[in-house]
C-alpha positions as CSV (number, residue, x, y, z in Angstrom):
1,L,5.8,-32.1,-9.6
2,D,9.3,-31.2,-10.9
3,L,9.9,-27.7,-12.2
4,E,9.5,-28.6,-15.9
5,A,6.2,-30.3,-15.2
6,Q,5.1,-27.2,-13.1
7,R,6.0,-25.0,-16.1
8,E,4.0,-27.1,-18.5
9,L,0.9,-27.1,-16.2
10,Y,1.4,-23.3,-15.7
11,E,1.2,-22.8,-19.5
12,Q,-1.9,-25.1,-19.7
13,A,-3.6,-23.2,-16.9
14,H,-3.2,-20.0,-19.0
15,Q,-5.0,-21.6,-21.9
16,W,-7.8,-22.7,-19.5
17,L,-8.1,-19.2,-18.2
18,D,-8.1,-17.8,-21.8
19,N,-11.2,-20.0,-22.2
20,K,-12.6,-19.0,-18.8
21,D,-12.4,-22.5,-17.7
22,V,-11.8,-21.8,-14.0
23,T,-12.9,-25.2,-12.9
24,R,-10.1,-26.9,-14.7
25,F,-7.6,-24.3,-13.4
26,K,-8.7,-24.8,-9.9
27,K,-8.2,-28.5,-10.1
28,A,-4.7,-28.1,-11.4
29,R,-3.8,-25.2,-9.1
30,K,-2.9,-27.5,-6.2
31,Q,-0.2,-29.0,-8.3
32,I,1.5,-25.7,-9.0
33,A,0.9,-24.0,-5.6
34,D,4.6,-23.6,-5.1
35,Y,5.3,-22.4,-8.5
36,P,6.5,-18.7,-8.2
37,L,4.2,-17.3,-10.9
38,T,1.0,-19.0,-9.7
39,P,-0.3,-15.8,-8.0
40,Y,-0.5,-14.3,-11.5
41,L,-2.8,-17.1,-12.6
42,D,-4.7,-16.4,-9.4
43,Y,-5.2,-12.8,-10.5
44,R,-6.3,-13.9,-14.0
45,S,-8.8,-16.3,-12.5
46,F,-10.0,-13.6,-10.0
47,L,-10.8,-11.1,-12.9
48,I,-13.3,-13.6,-14.4
49,D,-16.7,-12.3,-13.5
50,L,-15.1,-9.6,-11.3
51,G,-18.4,-7.6,-11.1
52,D,-20.0,-10.6,-9.5
53,K,-17.7,-10.5,-6.5
54,S,-18.6,-8.6,-3.3
55,P,-16.4,-5.6,-2.2
56,I,-15.2,-7.6,0.8
57,V,-13.9,-10.4,-1.4
58,V,-12.2,-8.0,-3.7
59,R,-10.6,-6.2,-0.8
60,N,-9.5,-9.5,0.8
61,F,-7.9,-10.5,-2.5
62,I,-6.1,-7.2,-2.9
63,D,-4.8,-7.3,0.7
64,S,-3.7,-10.9,0.4
65,H,-1.6,-10.2,-2.8
66,K,-0.4,-6.7,-1.8
67,T,3.2,-7.6,-2.7
68,F,2.3,-8.2,-6.2
69,P,2.1,-5.4,-8.8
70,F,-1.4,-6.6,-10.0
71,S,-2.9,-5.8,-6.7
72,N,-2.9,-2.0,-7.6
73,R,-4.7,-2.8,-10.8
74,I,-7.9,-4.5,-9.5
75,S,-9.8,-1.6,-8.1
76,A,-10.3,0.2,-11.5
77,P,-11.7,-2.9,-13.4
78,Y,-13.8,-3.8,-10.5
79,F,-15.4,-0.3,-10.4
80,D,-15.9,-0.5,-14.2
81,A,-17.6,-3.9,-13.9
82,L,-19.9,-2.7,-11.2
83,A,-20.8,0.5,-13.1
84,S,-21.5,-1.5,-16.3
85,Q,-23.9,-3.6,-14.3
86,G,-25.5,-0.6,-12.6
87,K,-24.4,-1.6,-9.2
88,W,-24.1,1.9,-7.9
89,A,-24.6,1.1,-4.3
90,E,-21.7,-1.2,-4.1
């Protein structure tokens, strides 16, 4: 896709994630894989149902995105999600 088409698909992906439609986002993500802001969509997608993810999955996501500012903002919401679900052992 050209840059303009990637921008449009990026904006559409935001709407899908606003509606928690991760399936549609994942289908379209391949087309914007090279778009520079796509990791921010990955972050938004990752936050959906965060409390259902295992600690190793969360750690791997943080490690693989450590160059992005959002990587420092995942732990606190993750701990909050676990606490709200009573998952004290994790």
